[in-house]
N, C-alpha and C positions, 0 to 999 in steps of 0.2 A: 198287342202292346203289353209290355210288362209294367204294371203300375207299382210304384214303391209306396205302400200304404202307410208306413210309419216313418217316412223320411222327414227329418226336421230341417236339414240343410239341402243343398243342391249338388254336393259332390257326387260324382259317379252317376249322374242323371242327365239325360237329355231333357231340355225344356222345349216342348213342341210349341211353335209359334205359327200364326197364320201366314207369316212371310218366310218361314224356314225353321231353323232350330238353333239351339245353343247349348253348350255345356261348359262347366268350370274345368279348365285345363291346368290350373295351378292356383293354389291359395296358401297363404301363410297366416294361420289363425284367423283373426277377424280384421287384421290391419290392411291386408291387400289381397285382391283376387284377380285372376285373369280368366276371361271367358272367350271361347272360340265361337264366333257367330257365323252361321251359314245363311245368307240371304238369297232366296231363289230368284231366277230371272224375272225382271220387271216387277219386283216386289220392293217394299220399303217398310221400315220400322215406323212406330208411332212418332209423332213430334212430342217429345217428352223432356223432362228435366229431373233432377234429383235434389232433394232438400238438404241432404247432409254430405253426400259423398262427392268427391272429385272423380271425373271419368276421363279416360283417354282412349284413343283408338289408333291402331296401326293397320292400314290397308295392306292385305297380303298378296292377292293374286291378279286382280284386274282393276281397271279404273272404277271408281265409285263416285257418286254424288252425295254431298252432305249439305243439309240445311242447318245453318247456325242462327238461332233466334226465331222469332215467330213470322218473319217476312219471307215469302217465297223468292224474292229477289236475291236473297242471300244463299242461294243454292249454288255451290261451286263444285268443280270436278277435282278429284285427287287421284294420283296414280299410285301404283304399288310401292310399299314401304313409306308412304306419306304418314305423318303423325299429327294427331289433333289432341288437345287437352281442353276440357270444359270445366269451369268452376261450378259449384252447386248453384242451382237456380237458372242456369243457362239452358234454354230449350234447344234441342237438336234432333235431327233425323238422318238416318242413313238410307240411301237409295241405290239399288242395283239397276243400272241402265241397260244391262246386257239382255238381249233376247234369248240367249242360249246358255250362258254360263252362270254357275253359282258364284256369288261373291263371298269371300272369306275375310273376316276382320277379327283382330284381337282387341278385346275390350278390357281395359284396366280400371279397376275401381278401388278407391282409397277413401274411407275404410271399406271393407268387404261387407256390403249390406244389399242383398239381392232385392229385397222388398221395398227399398227406397226409390220409388218411381212415381212421378206425377205426369199423367198424359194430358196433353192439350188438344191434340187432334189425332184421330186414328181411323184408317179406312176400314177397319175390321170390327167396329162397334165396341171397342174397349176403352173409350175415352174416360169413363168414370170407374173403370174396374181396376183392381189391384194387380200386382204382379202374379203371374200364373201359379196356381197351387198344385196339390198332389195329383189331380186328375190329368194334368198336362205333362207329367213326368214319365220318362221311359228309361230303363236301365241302359247305360252306355256299355258297348262291347269292350272287353278287356284289351283288344288290339288297337283301340283308338289312341290318338296322340295325347300323352300327358307329360307335362314338364316336371322334373324333379330337381331339388337342390343338389348341386354338385358337392363333392368333398372339397375341403379347403384348398388343396393344391392341384385340383384337376378341373376338367370342364365337361359339361354334357352338351352334345351336339344333336340337333334334330333337323330333318329336311322335310319341308312342306310347301307344296305349290310353288316350286321354283325359288324358294327362299331357304337360306340356312339360318338356323336359330341356335345361338350358343349361350349357355348359362355358365358363368364363372365368377369367382371372386377376384377383385383387383385391389391393389393398394398403392399403385404408382402408375404414371403415364406410360412407362415403358411396356407395360403389359397390354396396352391397347394401341401401340404406335403403328402396328401393321394392319389395323382394321380399315376397311374401305371408307373413303371420305363420304360417300353417299349413303352410308348405313345409318340405322336408327338404334338407339339404346334406351332400354327401359331400366330404371333403377328399382330393384326389387327389395333391397335392404341397405342400411347404412346411410351415411350423409357426408357432406362436405361443409366445413365451418370456417369462418374467418378467425382472426386472432382475438376477437372478442367473444368467441364461442357462439356466434350467431350462425344459424343454418343458411347456407347458400342454396343447397339442393339436397333433397332427401327422397326416400322411397315414394313411389307413386308418380314420379316424373318420367316423361317421354321426351327425349332430346336427340339432336344430331350427335353422332359419335364425335365429330370434330369439336363440338361445343364442350363435350365432356373432357376431351384432351386439354383444351385451353384452361378449363376450371381446375383440373388436377394439378396444373403447374403453379397455380396461384393460391390455392386453399388447401387446408389440411383435412384429412379424413378422420371420421369418428368410427373406429373399427374398420374392418374390410368392407368394401362395397360389393354387393351382389348385383351383377348386371345381366340383362338379357340383350344380346346383340342380334339384330335382324338385318340381314343383307341378302341381296339377290345372288343366286348361284352363278 
């Protein structure tokens, strides 16, 4: 294992977890970060919450189970490209129910604060421990998937686990009219406002692409919106 002794942040590093691993796949200063989680077969994260940041998840490749809140009766199944968003203080846990396949999930955090975690329950003895530190870091290979901001009039496309992921700037509904109805959109930058300059939607949101189409027809943009579109191939 290659340990990063002087690493202050978590970019370009695997964080080794008892349930798998994760690494930051995209981040924009401290306002937003995207992490790719790999949860091993029959493993689960801790039941945890965040005191400051809003978190969201997009399930990428296989069915997952997610516990919302502290009661086990609230464990539900979610299929690929399902989306979830949790407010600060809401406990949650991701579970891989497969016996053979790794589960991959995109985690969105707003603002980008890796150490903002409070564990309520944990199968691996980490209940009262903070987020993993330097001894759990391993350098990420350069050939791993990283998302980059596109140029203003172009788009960046990536393919991962039977999904197509597109990053592009938009400023009108015509630019997304051909996107699939069952696709998921993450807002990475920009916002929509009403005629009183109140925000309707802003960066850090995960929504149905069809919902974004409806909103773009009714509300004005503040600057171009940078989106990440996730759809099945």
